[in-house]
N, C-alpha and C positions, 0 to 999 in steps of 0.2 A: 471604480469598478474591478474586482477581482478577476484576473483570465485564467483561463485553463492552463496555459504555461507557468504563470505563477504558481498556482496550486501544484501541478507537477513537481516544479523546482520544490516546493517546500514538503513534498513528499520522497524527495531525495534524502530527507533528514529522518525518516521514518523506518526503524528498523524491525526485521525480523529478528525475534529475541532470542531465536536459537541458532540463526546463521550469522548473525550481525552483518546483515547484507540490506539495504533497501528494499522496502516492498518493490518499488519497480524494477529492479535490477534481480529480482526474485521471481518477475513476471505475475505478481499476486494481483495488481492493480489492473482490472479490466476497463474500467469505466470511470471517466472522470467529467462531471458536467457541471456547467456554473450558471445561474440565470440571471436575469437582467436584473433581480433582486438580491443577489448575493448568498443565494441557497446553492450550498454545495453538495453533490451528492458524488459519494465513489462507492464504487462496486469492486469487491475484491473476489479472488478465489485463493481457496488454502490448499496446501499439499496433503492434508489429511482432513479428513472429516472427524468433527469432533477437536479440533485444535484445541488446547487446553490455554493457549498464548490469545484466543479471539478476544475476551474482553481487554486485555492489555493493549493490544494493536488497535482496537478501536479506540480506546482511550486516549491512546498516543497521536492517533490521526488526528481527532477532536482538538486535544491539546495544541497540536502543531498548526492548524488552518484555522481555528476560531480566532485568535487573536489578530488574524491578518485584516488588514484595512480592506472595508468593503466587503467581507463575509458576515452573513447575518444567520447563519446556519449551517450545520454540517450533518449529514445522514451518512452512517456508514452501513451498506448491506453486504452479505456474501450472495454471489451470484452461483447457484450452484448449477445451473445449467452451462456454465462453461467448464472447463475440465481443465486442471492444472498438470502439467508434465514437467519433467525435467528439462526438456528441450527450452521451454519458458525462460530459465536461469540464464543473463546475460555472460559469456566468458569470462570477464572479471569477476563477477559473483562467485563461480564456479571455481577460481583459486583460492578465492577467500573461504569458501565451505569447505576446502579440500584440505587447508591450512587448519580449519577446526575440527578436523577427522572424519567428514562427511563424504560418502563416496558416492559421486553423482554423474 
């Protein structure tokens, strides 16, 4: 069976295409659940409403997690009831964002 820790480790390799920083470091991953049957549910928040990269990010998550041993399904959903803000970005990610011209 796949574990939450394994899923989170794999998510370190999924990047926000605008910032070139992992979704975890951006503070966009709010929920990771794994059932006994291998169903993985990921809850995300986005820095902006109507993010044009939503489909790309969702597909990247599914392509990264689906091949993992023990994963039978991957569901990704936006959790609009959580707010994202700049304080959610890890310090290391802030440095990378600044290198790409973003003011954080």
